[in-house]
LUMMIRO-505395 format. One record per residue: residue number from 1; residue in three letters; x, y, z of N, C-alpha, C, O, CB in turn. Coordinates in steps of 0.05 Angstrom, whole numbers, plus 5000, padded with zeros to 4 digits. Last residue first. Glycine has a CB too. Example, Ala and Ser with C-alpha at 12.3 -4.5 7.8 and 13.67 -1.06 7.14 Angstrom:
% residues 2
<node num="2" residuo="ser" n_x="5257" n_y="4955" n_z="5142" ca_x="5273" ca_y="4979" ca_z="5143" c_x="5258" c_y="5001" c_z="5157" o_x="5268" o_y="5023" o_z="5161" cb_x="5282" cb_y="4988" cb_z="5114"/>
<node num="1" residuo="ala" n_x="5264" n_y="4886" n_z="5156" ca_x="5246" ca_y="4910" ca_z="5156" c_x="5264" c_y="4934" c_z="5156" o_x="5285" o_y="4934" o_z="5169" cb_x="5226" cb_y="4911" cb_z="5181"/>
This chain:
% residues 69
<node num="69" residuo="unk" n_x="2244" n_y="5359" n_z="6882" ca_x="2267" ca_y="5342" ca_z="6878" c_x="2289" c_y="5348" c_z="6898" o_x="2310" o_y="5336" o_z="6898" cb_x="2279" cb_y="5345" cb_z="6850"/>
<node num="68" residuo="unk" n_x="2203" n_y="5394" n_z="6889" ca_x="2197" ca_y="5366" ca_z="6895" c_x="2221" c_y="5348" c_z="6890" o_x="2219" o_y="5324" o_z="6894" cb_x="2175" cb_y="5357" cb_z="6878"/>
<node num="67" residuo="unk" n_x="2219" n_y="5440" n_z="6838" ca_x="2204" ca_y="5435" ca_z="6862" c_x="2199" c_y="5405" c_z="6865" o_x="2191" o_y="5391" o_z="6846" cb_x="2178" cb_y="5451" cb_z="6863"/>
<node num="66" residuo="unk" n_x="2285" n_y="5437" n_z="6810" ca_x="2256" ca_y="5436" ca_z="6807" c_x="2242" c_y="5429" c_z="6833" o_x="2254" o_y="5414" o_z="6849" cb_x="2248" cb_y="5416" cb_z="6785"/>
<node num="65" residuo="unk" n_x="2336" n_y="5479" n_z="6839" ca_x="2326" ca_y="5453" ca_z="6830" c_x="2296" c_y="5455" c_z="6827" o_x="2283" o_y="5471" o_z="6839" cb_x="2334" cb_y="5431" cb_z="6851"/>
<node num="64" residuo="unk" n_x="2389" n_y="5523" n_z="6831" ca_x="2361" ca_y="5521" ca_z="6834" c_x="2351" c_y="5494" c_z="6823" o_x="2358" o_y="5487" o_z="6800" cb_x="2346" cb_y="5545" cb_z="6821"/>
<node num="63" residuo="unk" n_x="2452" n_y="5511" n_z="6862" ca_x="2436" ca_y="5512" ca_z="6838" c_x="2406" c_y="5508" c_z="6844" o_x="2399" o_y="5491" o_z="6861" cb_x="2446" cb_y="5490" cb_z="6818"/>
<node num="62" residuo="unk" n_x="2479" n_y="5553" n_z="6911" ca_x="2466" ca_y="5527" ca_z="6905" c_x="2449" c_y="5530" c_z="6880" o_x="2434" o_y="5549" o_z="6877" cb_x="2448" cb_y="5518" cb_z="6929"/>
<node num="61" residuo="unk" n_x="2534" n_y="5581" n_z="6941" ca_x="2516" ca_y="5583" ca_z="6919" c_x="2505" c_y="5555" c_z="6913" o_x="2520" o_y="5536" o_z="6909" cb_x="2529" cb_y="5595" cb_z="6894"/>
<node num="60" residuo="unk" n_x="2552" n_y="5612" n_z="7002" ca_x="2550" ca_y="5588" ca_z="6986" c_x="2529" c_y="5592" c_z="6964" o_x="2509" o_y="5606" o_z="6968" cb_x="2542" cb_y="5564" cb_z="7004"/>
<node num="59" residuo="unk" n_x="2552" n_y="5657" n_z="7035" ca_x="2566" ca_y="5658" ca_z="7010" c_x="2564" c_y="5634" c_z="6992" o_x="2573" o_y="5634" o_z="6969" cb_x="2594" cb_y="5664" cb_z="7015"/>
<node num="58" residuo="unk" n_x="2520" n_y="5659" n_z="7080" ca_x="2548" ca_y="5653" ca_z="7084" c_x="2564" c_y="5651" c_z="7058" o_x="2588" o_y="5645" o_z="7059" cb_x="2551" cb_y="5626" cb_z="7099"/>
<node num="57" residuo="unk" n_x="2469" n_y="5669" n_z="7059" ca_x="2484" ca_y="5691" ca_z="7072" c_x="2513" c_y="5685" c_z="7077" o_x="2529" o_y="5703" o_z="7079" cb_x="2471" cb_y="5697" cb_z="7099"/>
<node num="56" residuo="unk" n_x="2467" n_y="5637" n_z="6994" ca_x="2461" ca_y="5638" ca_z="7022" c_x="2477" c_y="5661" c_z="7035" o_x="2496" o_y="5670" o_z="7024" cb_x="2467" cb_y="5611" cb_z="7037"/>
<node num="55" residuo="unk" n_x="2440" n_y="5643" n_z="6931" ca_x="2464" ca_y="5648" ca_z="6947" c_x="2455" c_y="5652" c_z="6976" o_x="2438" o_y="5669" o_z="6982" cb_x="2479" cb_y="5673" cb_z="6937"/>
<node num="54" residuo="unk" n_x="2419" n_y="5602" n_z="6880" ca_x="2411" ca_y="5614" ca_z="6905" c_x="2436" c_y="5618" c_z="6922" o_x="2451" o_y="5600" o_z="6926" cb_x="2389" cb_y="5597" cb_z="6921"/>
<node num="53" residuo="unk" n_x="2420" n_y="5610" n_z="6810" ca_x="2432" ca_y="5599" ca_z="6834" c_x="2421" c_y="5615" c_z="6858" o_x="2414" o_y="5639" o_z="6855" cb_x="2462" cb_y="5601" cb_z="6833"/>
<node num="52" residuo="unk" n_x="2400" n_y="5592" n_z="6744" ca_x="2395" ca_y="5608" ca_z="6768" c_x="2406" c_y="5594" c_z="6793" o_x="2403" o_y="5570" o_z="6796" cb_x="2365" cb_y="5613" cb_z="6771"/>
<node num="51" residuo="unk" n_x="2398" n_y="5565" n_z="6697" ca_x="2423" ca_y="5580" ca_z="6703" c_x="2419" c_y="5599" c_z="6727" o_x="2433" o_y="5619" o_z="6729" cb_x="2431" cb_y="5597" cb_z="6678"/>
<node num="50" residuo="unk" n_x="2348" n_y="5545" n_z="6693" ca_x="2371" ca_y="5526" ca_z="6695" c_x="2397" c_y="5539" c_z="6701" o_x="2415" o_y="5527" o_z="6711" cb_x="2373" cb_y="5511" cb_z="6668"/>
<node num="49" residuo="unk" n_x="2318" n_y="5591" n_z="6686" ca_x="2318" ca_y="5578" ca_z="6712" c_x="2340" c_y="5557" c_z="6715" o_x="2350" o_y="5553" o_z="6737" cb_x="2291" cb_y="5564" cb_z="6716"/>
<node num="48" residuo="unk" n_x="2330" n_y="5600" n_z="6632" ca_x="2337" ca_y="5620" ca_z="6652" c_x="2338" c_y="5607" c_z="6679" o_x="2356" o_y="5613" o_z="6695" cb_x="2316" cb_y="5643" cb_z="6651"/>
<node num="47" residuo="unk" n_x="2309" n_y="5554" n_z="6608" ca_x="2338" ca_y="5560" ca_z="6605" c_x="2347" c_y="5580" c_z="6626" o_x="2368" o_y="5577" o_z="6638" cb_x="2344" cb_y="5570" cb_z="6577"/>
<node num="46" residuo="unk" n_x="2255" n_y="5561" n_z="6621" ca_x="2269" ca_y="5538" ca_z="6631" c_x="2299" c_y="5543" c_z="6630" o_x="2314" o_y="5536" o_z="6649" cb_x="2262" cb_y="5513" cb_z="6615"/>
<node num="45" residuo="unk" n_x="2244" n_y="5608" n_z="6591" ca_x="2242" ca_y="5608" ca_z="6620" c_x="2257" c_y="5585" c_z="6633" o_x="2271" o_y="5589" o_z="6653" cb_x="2213" cb_y="5608" cb_z="6629"/>
<node num="44" residuo="unk" n_x="2250" n_y="5586" n_z="6539" ca_x="2266" ca_y="5609" ca_z="6548" c_x="2267" c_y="5611" c_z="6579" o_x="2288" o_y="5614" o_z="6591" cb_x="2256" cb_y="5635" cb_z="6536"/>
<node num="43" residuo="unk" n_x="2210" n_y="5548" n_z="6539" ca_x="2238" ca_y="5540" ca_z="6534" c_x="2257" c_y="5562" c_z="6545" o_x="2277" o_y="5556" o_z="6557" cb_x="2243" cb_y="5535" cb_z="6505"/>
<node num="42" residuo="unk" n_x="2164" n_y="5580" n_z="6546" ca_x="2172" ca_y="5560" ca_z="6566" c_x="2201" c_y="5551" c_z="6564" o_x="2214" o_y="5548" o_z="6584" cb_x="2153" cb_y="5536" cb_z="6564"/>
<node num="41" residuo="unk" n_x="2166" n_y="5609" n_z="6498" ca_x="2167" ca_y="5623" ca_z="6523" c_x="2176" c_y="5604" c_z="6545" o_x="2193" o_y="5610" o_z="6562" cb_x="2140" cb_y="5635" cb_z="6530"/>
<node num="40" residuo="unk" n_x="2160" n_y="5568" n_z="6460" ca_x="2185" ca_y="5584" ca_z="6460" c_x="2188" c_y="5599" c_z="6486" o_x="2210" o_y="5601" o_z="6497" cb_x="2185" cb_y="5604" cb_z="6436"/>
<node num="39" residuo="unk" n_x="2108" n_y="5551" n_z="6473" ca_x="2131" ca_y="5532" ca_z="6475" c_x="2157" c_y="5547" c_z="6476" o_x="2175" o_y="5540" o_z="6491" cb_x="2130" cb_y="5513" cb_z="6451"/>
<node num="38" residuo="unk" n_x="2079" n_y="5597" n_z="6462" ca_x="2080" ca_y="5587" ca_z="6490" c_x="2103" c_y="5568" c_z="6493" o_x="2117" o_y="5569" o_z="6514" cb_x="2054" cb_y="5573" cb_z="6497"/>
<node num="37" residuo="unk" n_x="2087" n_y="5600" n_z="6406" ca_x="2096" ca_y="5622" ca_z="6424" c_x="2099" c_y="5612" c_z="6452" o_x="2119" o_y="5618" o_z="6466" cb_x="2076" cb_y="5645" cb_z="6422"/>
<node num="36" residuo="unk" n_x="2063" n_y="5553" n_z="6388" ca_x="2091" ca_y="5557" ca_z="6383" c_x="2103" c_y="5579" c_z="6402" o_x="2125" o_y="5576" o_z="6412" cb_x="2096" cb_y="5565" cb_z="6354"/>
<node num="35" residuo="unk" n_x="2010" n_y="5563" n_z="6404" ca_x="2025" ca_y="5540" ca_z="6415" c_x="2055" c_y="5543" c_z="6412" o_x="2070" o_y="5537" o_z="6430" cb_x="2015" cb_y="5514" cb_z="6401"/>
<node num="34" residuo="unk" n_x="2000" n_y="5608" n_z="6371" ca_x="1999" ca_y="5610" ca_z="6401" c_x="2014" c_y="5587" c_z="6414" o_x="2030" o_y="5592" o_z="6432" cb_x="1969" cb_y="5609" cb_z="6410"/>
<node num="33" residuo="unk" n_x="2004" n_y="5586" n_z="6320" ca_x="2023" ca_y="5607" ca_z="6328" c_x="2023" c_y="5610" c_z="6359" o_x="2045" o_y="5614" o_z="6371" cb_x="2016" cb_y="5633" cb_z="6315"/>
<node num="32" residuo="unk" n_x="1960" n_y="5551" n_z="6322" ca_x="1987" ca_y="5540" ca_z="6318" c_x="2008" c_y="5560" c_z="6327" o_x="2028" o_y="5553" o_z="6340" cb_x="1991" cb_y="5533" cb_z="6288"/>
<node num="31" residuo="unk" n_x="1918" n_y="5588" n_z="6328" ca_x="1923" ca_y="5568" ca_z="6348" c_x="1951" c_y="5556" c_z="6346" o_x="1964" o_y="5552" o_z="6366" cb_x="1902" cb_y="5546" cb_z="6345"/>
<node num="30" residuo="unk" n_x="1924" n_y="5618" n_z="6280" ca_x="1927" ca_y="5631" ca_z="6306" c_x="1933" c_y="5611" c_z="6328" o_x="1950" o_y="5615" o_z="6345" cb_x="1901" cb_y="5647" cb_z="6313"/>
<node num="29" residuo="unk" n_x="1912" n_y="5578" n_z="6242" ca_x="1939" ca_y="5591" ca_z="6242" c_x="1944" c_y="5604" c_z="6269" o_x="1966" o_y="5602" o_z="6280" cb_x="1941" cb_y="5612" cb_z="6219"/>
<node num="28" residuo="unk" n_x="1859" n_y="5568" n_z="6255" ca_x="1879" ca_y="5546" ca_z="6258" c_x="1907" c_y="5558" c_z="6258" o_x="1924" o_y="5548" o_z="6274" cb_x="1876" cb_y="5527" cb_z="6234"/>
<node num="27" residuo="unk" n_x="1837" n_y="5618" n_z="6243" ca_x="1835" ca_y="5607" ca_z="6270" c_x="1856" c_y="5585" c_z="6275" o_x="1868" o_y="5584" o_z="6296" cb_x="1807" cb_y="5596" cb_z="6275"/>
<node num="26" residuo="unk" n_x="1848" n_y="5621" n_z="6189" ca_x="1861" ca_y="5640" ca_z="6207" c_x="1860" c_y="5630" c_z="6236" o_x="1879" o_y="5634" o_z="6251" cb_x="1848" cb_y="5668" cb_z="6205"/>
<node num="25" residuo="unk" n_x="1815" n_y="5580" n_z="6170" ca_x="1844" ca_y="5578" ca_z="6166" c_x="1859" c_y="5597" c_z="6185" o_x="1879" o_y="5590" o_z="6196" cb_x="1851" cb_y="5585" cb_z="6136"/>
<node num="24" residuo="unk" n_x="1765" n_y="5601" n_z="6184" ca_x="1774" ca_y="5576" ca_z="6196" c_x="1804" c_y="5572" c_z="6193" o_x="1817" o_y="5563" o_z="6212" cb_x="1759" cb_y="5551" cb_z="6183"/>
<node num="23" residuo="unk" n_x="1771" n_y="5672" n_z="6194" ca_x="1763" ca_y="5649" ca_z="6179" c_x="1774" c_y="5624" c_z="6193" o_x="1790" o_y="5625" o_z="6211" cb_x="1775" cb_y="5650" cb_z="6150"/>
<node num="22" residuo="unk" n_x="1746" n_y="5714" n_z="6246" ca_x="1768" ca_y="5701" ca_z="6233" c_x="1758" c_y="5677" c_z="6217" o_x="1739" o_y="5664" o_z="6225" cb_x="1790" cb_y="5692" cb_z="6253"/>
<node num="21" residuo="unk" n_x="1706" n_y="5773" n_z="6246" ca_x="1709" ca_y="5744" ca_z="6251" c_x="1732" c_y="5733" c_z="6234" o_x="1736" o_y="5741" o_z="6212" cb_x="1682" cb_y="5730" cb_z="6243"/>
<node num="20" residuo="unk" n_x="1722" n_y="5832" n_z="6278" ca_x="1722" ca_y="5819" ca_z="6251" c_x="1725" c_y="5789" c_z="6256" o_x="1745" o_y="5781" o_z="6268" cb_x="1744" cb_y="5830" cb_z="6233"/>
<node num="19" residuo="unk" n_x="1730" n_y="5856" n_z="6326" ca_x="1703" ca_y="5846" ca_z="6320" c_x="1700" c_y="5833" c_z="6293" o_x="1679" o_y="5824" o_z="6286" cb_x="1684" cb_y="5868" cb_z="6322"/>
<node num="18" residuo="unk" n_x="1779" n_y="5868" n_z="6344" ca_x="1764" ca_y="5890" ca_z="6331" c_x="1736" c_y="5882" c_z="6323" o_x="1720" o_y="5898" o_z="6314" cb_x="1779" cb_y="5901" cb_z="6307"/>
<node num="17" residuo="unk" n_x="1800" n_y="5820" n_z="6360" ca_x="1791" ca_y="5839" ca_z="6380" c_x="1774" c_y="5862" c_z="6369" o_x="1758" o_y="5873" o_z="6383" cb_x="1814" cb_y="5850" cb_z="6396"/>
<node num="16" residuo="unk" n_x="1815" n_y="5799" n_z="6310" ca_x="1795" ca_y="5785" ca_z="6326" c_x="1783" c_y="5805" c_z="6347" o_x="1759" o_y="5805" o_z="6350" cb_x="1806" cb_y="5761" cb_z="6340"/>
<node num="15" residuo="unk" n_x="1856" n_y="5835" n_z="6295" ca_x="1833" ca_y="5831" ca_z="6278" c_x="1810" c_y="5819" c_z="6294" o_x="1787" o_y="5828" o_z="6291" cb_x="1840" cb_y="5813" cb_z="6254"/>
<node num="14" residuo="unk" n_x="1892" n_y="5827" n_z="6337" ca_x="1879" ca_y="5853" ca_z="6333" c_x="1854" c_y="5851" c_z="6316" o_x="1834" o_y="5864" o_z="6322" cb_x="1899" cb_y="5872" cb_z="6320"/>
<node num="13" residuo="unk" n_x="1906" n_y="5773" n_z="6328" ca_x="1894" ca_y="5780" ca_z="6353" c_x="1879" c_y="5807" c_z="6350" o_x="1857" o_y="5810" o_z="6360" cb_x="1915" cb_y="5782" cb_z="6375"/>
<node num="12" residuo="unk" n_x="1931" n_y="5777" n_z="6277" ca_x="1906" ca_y="5760" ca_z="6280" c_x="1892" c_y="5768" c_z="6306" o_x="1867" o_y="5769" o_z="6306" cb_x="1914" cb_y="5731" cb_z="6280"/>
<node num="11" residuo="unk" n_x="1974" n_y="5809" n_z="6291" ca_x="1955" ca_y="5818" ca_z="6271" c_x="1929" c_y="5803" c_z="6274" o_x="1907" o_y="5815" o_z="6273" cb_x="1966" cb_y="5814" cb_z="6243"/>
<node num="10" residuo="unk" n_x="2002" n_y="5776" n_z="6328" ca_x="1990" ca_y="5801" ca_z="6337" c_x="1969" c_y="5812" c_z="6317" o_x="1949" o_y="5823" o_z="6326" cb_x="2012" cb_y="5822" cb_z="6341"/>
<node num="9" residuo="unk" n_x="2018" n_y="5736" n_z="6292" ca_x="2001" ca_y="5729" ca_z="6315" c_x="1987" c_y="5754" c_z="6325" o_x="1963" o_y="5753" o_z="6331" cb_x="2017" cb_y="5715" cb_z="6337"/>
<node num="8" residuo="unk" n_x="2052" n_y="5767" n_z="6260" ca_x="2028" ca_y="5754" ca_z="6248" c_x="2008" c_y="5747" c_z="6270" o_x="1984" o_y="5750" o_z="6267" cb_x="2036" cb_y="5729" cb_z="6232"/>
<node num="7" residuo="unk" n_x="2092" n_y="5780" n_z="6297" ca_x="2076" ca_y="5801" ca_z="6285" c_x="2050" c_y="5790" c_z="6273" o_x="2029" o_y="5802" o_z="6275" cb_x="2092" cb_y="5816" cb_z="6263"/>
<node num="6" residuo="unk" n_x="2112" n_y="5729" n_z="6306" ca_x="2099" ca_y="5743" ca_z="6328" c_x="2082" c_y="5766" c_z="6317" o_x="2060" o_y="5770" o_z="6327" cb_x="2121" cb_y="5755" cb_z="6347"/>
<node num="5" residuo="unk" n_x="2133" n_y="5719" n_z="6256" ca_x="2111" ca_y="5702" ca_z="6266" c_x="2097" c_y="5715" c_z="6289" o_x="2073" o_y="5712" o_z="6292" cb_x="2122" cb_y="5674" cb_z="6274"/>
<node num="4" residuo="unk" n_x="2173" n_y="5757" n_z="6253" ca_x="2151" ca_y="5757" ca_z="6233" c_x="2127" c_y="5741" c_z="6243" o_x="2104" o_y="5749" o_z="6239" cb_x="2161" cb_y="5746" cb_z="6206"/>
<node num="3" residuo="unk" n_x="2208" n_y="5742" n_z="6293" ca_x="2192" ca_y="5767" ca_z="6296" c_x="2169" c_y="5768" c_z="6277" o_x="2148" o_y="5779" o_z="6284" cb_x="2211" cb_y="5792" cb_z="6292"/>
<node num="2" residuo="unk" n_x="2205" n_y="5671" n_z="6307" ca_x="2215" ca_y="5695" ca_z="6293" c_x="2197" c_y="5719" c_z="6298" o_x="2174" o_y="5716" o_z="6306" cb_x="2217" cb_y="5689" cb_z="6263"/>
<node num="1" residuo="unk" n_x="2220" n_y="5631" n_z="6361" ca_x="2199" ca_y="5642" ca_z="6345" c_x="2209" c_y="5668" c_z="6333" o_x="2220" o_y="5685" o_z="6347" cb_x="2173" cb_y="5646" cb_z="6362"/>
């Protein structure tokens, strides 16, 4: 997600929080930007967790696995 899109999402959030009603187009844009932001956040977190290892006291390193596997 680009910085411009994040800034636009923040603009819409500030406008909404200030009490100014958003138009239908702005509401749809805000929802689409939110979904894109959450998807980018999850992708980033997944990449970070995929490169995470647990080190035991004896020095062994084990790759972090998803819960239940």
